[in-house]
C-alpha atoms as one frame of an Amber mdcrd trajectory, in Angstrom:
protein
  27.378 -23.112 -19.925  26.484 -26.317 -18.199  25.361 -24.144 -15.143  23.245
 -22.322 -17.409  21.693 -25.681 -19.327  21.256 -27.454 -15.999  20.126 -24.170
 -13.635  17.747 -22.500 -15.946  14.948 -25.392 -16.455  15.320 -26.039 -12.531
  14.428 -22.729 -11.709  11.594 -21.981 -13.936  10.095 -25.872 -12.467  10.677
 -24.430  -8.929   9.110 -21.222 -10.266   6.301 -22.983 -11.462   6.008 -25.505
  -8.493   6.124 -23.195  -5.430   3.652 -20.607  -7.281   0.770 -23.429  -8.055
   0.647 -24.809  -4.784  -1.765 -28.127  -3.887  -4.190 -26.108  -2.102  -4.793
 -22.263  -1.591  -6.579 -20.713   1.085  -8.247 -17.548   1.694  -9.642 -15.857
   4.515 -12.823 -14.166   4.254 -14.148 -13.181   7.566 -14.354 -14.790  11.219
 -16.558 -13.214  13.743 -16.916 -14.057  17.666 -20.040 -15.793  18.880 -19.082
 -16.037  22.385 -16.845 -16.540  24.959 -16.803 -20.204  24.033 -16.967 -20.332
  20.109 -15.841 -18.466  16.909 -17.332 -18.734  13.482 -14.772 -18.773  10.439
 -15.564 -18.647   6.690 -12.988 -18.953   4.296 -12.694 -20.572   0.350 -10.658
 -23.369  -0.576  -9.176 -23.397  -4.142  -7.917 -27.157  -4.704  -5.872 -28.072
  -7.659  -7.568 -31.356  -7.409 -10.956 -31.218  -6.132 -12.163 -34.914  -7.035
  -9.777 -35.742  -3.514 -10.840 -34.965   0.088  -9.301 -32.915   2.225  -8.648
 -32.010   5.594  -8.091 -28.349   6.985  -6.529 -27.325  10.117  -8.294 -23.970
  11.993  -7.516 -22.228  14.822  -8.510 -19.363  17.045  -6.642 -16.877  19.115
  -7.339 -14.551  22.259  -6.174 -10.535  22.468  -2.215 -11.980  23.489  -2.124
 -14.376  20.526  -2.176 -17.411  22.309  -4.073 -20.297  20.539  -7.776 -20.731
  22.124  -9.221 -23.562  19.737  -8.108 -26.044  17.080 -10.104 -28.297  15.198
  -9.628 -30.172  12.407 -12.528 -30.424   9.900 -12.974 -32.514   6.628 -13.516
 -31.231   3.026 -15.515 -33.229   0.719 -14.952 -34.318  -2.732 -16.766 -31.657
  -4.962 -17.309 -30.588  -8.651 -17.302 -26.949  -7.926 -13.689 -25.273  -7.068
 -12.785 -23.130  -5.134 -15.325 -23.719  -2.577 -16.448 -21.530   0.621 -16.354
 -22.798   3.744 -17.870 -21.894   7.175 -17.017 -23.569  10.325 -17.417 -22.608
  14.349 -14.213 -23.644  16.328 -14.683 -24.215  19.972 -12.625 -22.207  22.134
 -11.602 -22.435  25.646 -11.242 -18.568  26.786 -12.756 -15.604  24.307 -11.173
 -15.202  20.834 -10.509 -12.271  18.939  -9.322 -13.836  15.680  -9.315 -17.165
  13.508  -7.480 -18.296  10.542  -6.408 -21.833   8.947  -3.182 -23.162   9.465
  -3.393 -25.553   6.626  -5.259 -27.685   4.241  -3.936 -30.675   2.874  -5.751
 -33.781   0.678  -6.882 -36.459   3.291  -4.837 -39.715   3.821  -6.592 -42.707
   2.833
């Protein structure tokens, strides 16, 4: 009974915490521009839109090697979620792009 008394609240908290992350990213699209860049559009949903964030974007080639990576700052805003379009410079032609992570910026 004691295990149930302690375990059930922890299980509920754990389920809520992991299903509501600080940031949530949805990839909208990516478009290769040329052999040295690719454009990515994604949507960022932040628990606290008043904080500045930083997102790491990556580009991959046909063999899934990372050929470009960039960190972009995201300013605080009143709207949430926000749609962001960015250009990732690459060293070789990229065929896809993604968001590696988004996190609150350190001040």
